C-alpha positions, 0 to 999 in steps of 0.5 A: 778253778771256778769264775762267775762271769757278769758284765754290762752292770751300767749302774746309774742307767735311766730308762725313759727317765726312770732311775734303776737303783733299786733294781740294780741294788737287788741284782748286786746283792744276788750276784754276791749271794751267788759268788758265795754259795757257789764257792767261786774262786773269783768274780769276772766283770767284763766291762761297763760297771758304769753307764757313763764316764762321769758317773754320779756319787750315788753310782760310785757308792753303789759300786764301791758297796758291791765291790767292798762286800765281795771283798769282805767275803774273800772273793777275788774280783778281776774287772775290765773298763768298758766303752761306758767306763772312764778307764782311768778312773776304773784303774785308779788306786789299783795297787791299793784295791789289790790289797782287798782283792779287787784287781782292776785292769789298768788303763791300756799301756801297749801291753796285754796285763796278766794275773797269775792264779793258782788252783790245785791243778797249777798255774791259770793265766788270767788276762785283762783287755779293757775296751780299746779303740784303734787310736789308743793301740796305734800309738804303741805299735807305730809300725803296724797298720792299725786301722780297725778294732780287729787289727788293734786287737789282733796286734795286742794278742800277737805281741802278748805271745799267749803260751800255748798248752796253758790254761789261759783266761781273757776278760774282754769288752769287744763286738765279736762278729756274728753276735746278736745285738740289741737296742740299748747298745750303741754300736757302729753301723757296717760292723767297724767295731767287730772283731772275729772270735777266732782272734780268742783261739789261744784261750780256754775261756773269753769272758766278754762284755759289751753285747747285752744279750747272753750268747756263746761263740767258738763252740762255747769257749767265747761267751758274752754274759750279757747285762745284769738287767733288761735295758731295752724292750727288745730284751724283754724275752731274755733271761738275765743272769750270771755264768758259772764257769768251771775250768778243769785241769787240762782247760776243759770247760763246764759252764752253767747259767745262774738266772737273776730274778729282778725286782721288776721285770721288763715286758710288753702287755698287748690288747684292747684298752679294756683288756689291759685294764683288767689285768693284775696289778704289776709294778714291772716296767710295761710297754703297753700296745694298744689294739683299739682302732684309735688311741683311747681318751686318757689311755695312760691315766687308765693303765697307770691304775694297774701299771704304775710303771708305765714306760711306753705306750703305742697303737698296735698300727702306729709309732709309739710314744713315751708314756709321759708325752710332756717328758720328751727329754726322758724319751731322747735318753734312749736314743743313740747318737746317731739317731739324734743326728739323723733327726737334726738332719732331717729337720734341717733338710726337709724332704731329702732322704737319709741314705746309707752313704750318709749314715756311713759318713755320720758314723765315721764322724762319730768315731773320730770324735770319740777317739779324739776325745779319748786320746785327750783323756788318757 
């Protein structure tokens, strides 16, 4: 059986105030082309279809068009909600969508959802685990101690009684310990969200979402496909793409990377202003590092002649600023809630250090607020 594994589409995302509609539509076209050209039996989407829990009408229309195209091509899609998605929205009309070959995981109801697939060699058990927090799982297992993400996921998998010796595949959206992270992800400090890869031992293949860096764990049987685009500058050296997964008759795996060709790259250029101004014209999203002793007059205006999508500008020896200095609000979109909290604390308490203990307390408060909000919305 052949799968195309993707995740972290984040449709509707903006970086530094710039909409990425064209860039995202360009990649979605490539995914549809890959699925058809590679004769995939299914596309697995491991969460974060949207960038916000309440996506815009334009974002919904783009996802609708993407899924409809795969449905029209006769390629089934199996998907789970991520931490950026509203699980109820992703599961909405799941029964109707299933008639068109779009299988959306239901809102977590205490059990691990299973889809039964068939190929020439027999049954494949495809399990779907949307992003879950401990508070969501605790209500269904009142006698179990569930305080961490690890305990929550372990409890779900143990209760599912995964059949040994069968071809089992899992789609999930979680943070596995030992995996690399990057700036565009909002994760708990101190590893509270982390779960061990060993939890996925019962599965021949685990298709993960949540972390934006493509990577493999547990001998290659647990994989992150990574985000479909570079959503932060520390991802600039990554090659984004989909994973083509072939599952053999006894669960043996062959996984191949299928790179995307972005409409515009996200990259960094470095040099003196004169050197950068002499570079060829490019519509890529650019972070410019100026090596002049001081920031030259109207460096932004000069660089925008060759780099109209200049997003970030900084001296090599100093902290950077957004390319449009007056657009502080756009710059703030790139910051996580904990960064906003830290800046607020420092503004209100000048001279006081931001310690690891304060960081931990702030993160705990944010997690509790998220769990309360999630519980109220379900």
